[in-house]
C-alpha positions in Angstrom: -18.1 7.6 4.8 -15.9 4.8 3.2 -13.5 3.1 4.9 -9.9 3.0 4.1 -7.8 0.9 2.1 -6.3 -2.1 4.4 -2.2 -1.7 3.5 -0.8 -4.6 3.6 2.5 -4.8 5.5 5.0 -7.8 5.1 4.8 -11.3 6.8 7.8 -11.2 8.3 7.3 -7.4 9.8 3.2 -8.3 10.8 4.6 -10.9 12.6 7.2 -9.3 14.7 4.6 -6.6 15.3 1.6 -9.1 16.4 4.8 -10.7 18.5 5.2 -7.7 20.6 1.6 -6.5 21.1 0.8 -9.9 22.4 -0.3 -11.0 18.6 -2.7 -8.2 18.8 -4.3 -8.4 15.3 -3.4 -5.0 13.7 -5.5 -2.5 11.5 -4.1 0.4 10.9 -5.0 3.1 7.7 -3.4 3.4 4.8 -2.5 7.1 6.2 -0.2 5.4 8.8 0.6 2.5 6.1 4.0 4.2 5.8 5.2 4.2 9.5 5.4 1.1 9.8 8.4 1.0 7.0 10.1 3.9 8.9 13.2 1.3 10.5 13.2 4.9 12.8 9.3 4.6 13.9 9.9 0.6 14.7 12.6 0.4 16.2 10.6 2.9 19.0 8.2 0.4 18.5 10.8 -2.5 19.7 12.0 -0.7 22.4 8.9 1.0 23.6 6.9 -2.8 23.2 3.6 -1.2 22.2 1.9 -0.8 18.7 -1.0 1.9 17.9 -3.5 -0.3 16.3 -6.3 2.0 14.5 -9.4 0.3 14.9 -10.8 3.8 12.7 -11.5 2.9 9.4 -13.6 5.7 8.3 -12.5 8.8 7.2 
């Protein structure tokens, strides 16, 4: 199985997400990446102060 491509996010968004999640590293697949640009999803994460981390990069 090939690994998914890692998708880049903007520095500001990445820093905000990292701060919310106690600066844990963010790893997510190309399939979940669009969610990080959805303001409603992002606002929900900010409010909940909870960030899902996907470490399984395989298909």
